[in-house]
C-alpha positions in Angstrom: 149.8 261.0 85.1 147.3 263.0 83.1 146.9 266.6 83.2 144.2 268.4 85.0 141.3 269.7 83.4 139.6 272.9 84.1 137.0 275.4 83.0 137.1 278.9 82.4 134.2 281.4 81.1 135.0 282.6 77.8 132.9 285.9 76.8 133.6 287.0 73.4 132.3 290.7 72.3 131.2 292.5 69.2 132.9 290.8 65.8 134.1 287.8 67.8 130.8 286.8 69.4 129.4 287.2 65.6 132.0 284.7 64.2 131.0 282.2 67.0 127.2 283.0 66.8 127.4 283.4 71.1 128.8 285.9 73.4 129.7 283.2 76.2 130.5 279.6 76.8 132.5 277.5 78.9 135.5 276.0 77.8 137.1 272.8 78.9 141.2 273.3 79.1 144.1 271.7 80.6 145.2 273.1 83.7 148.0 274.9 84.2 147.3 277.0 81.1 148.5 280.4 79.8 146.0 282.7 77.9 148.0 281.9 74.8 147.0 278.3 75.4 143.6 279.4 75.9 143.4 281.3 72.6 144.8 278.7 70.8 142.5 276.0 72.0 139.4 278.2 71.2 140.8 279.1 68.1 140.7 274.9 67.2 137.8 273.8 68.9 135.2 276.4 68.8 133.6 276.7 65.2 134.2 279.8 63.9 136.6 281.0 66.6 139.6 280.1 63.6 138.9 283.5 62.4 139.9 285.3 65.7 143.3 286.5 65.3 146.0 284.2 67.3 147.0 287.5 69.4 143.5 289.2 70.6 143.4 291.8 73.6 142.5 289.4 76.4 141.3 290.1 80.0 141.1 287.8 82.9 138.7 288.4 85.6 138.1 292.1 84.1 141.7 292.8 83.9 143.6 293.2 80.6 146.5 290.4 80.7 149.2 289.4 78.2 149.1 286.3 76.2 151.9 284.8 78.9 149.3 285.4 81.9 148.0 282.1 84.0 144.7 281.2 84.0 142.9 279.1 86.5 140.1 277.2 86.9 136.7 279.2 87.2 138.2 282.3 85.9 136.6 284.6 83.3 138.7 285.1 80.0 137.2 287.7 77.7 138.3 288.1 73.9 138.2 291.8 73.3 138.1 292.9 69.8 140.0 296.3 69.0 137.9 299.2 68.9 137.5 302.0 66.3 137.0 305.8 67.3 134.8 308.0 65.4 
């Protein structure tokens, strides 16, 4: 039996959007998945995303989450680069 496939809306901000050349895209992912698996999948499949850290700050549906958080079909997953104050 094959794993279910779902889709997440991946949002990229600041430097991460520059690396990939877009700030939002739809990503096909196996379900169930964790945030860490989404990060690995994105880094491997999206041109330019390999430069995104293996452990970026991530929000799912506008809430900061740990890398072991579960992701459901249709979720919004945002990769947030570190912020510098000034």
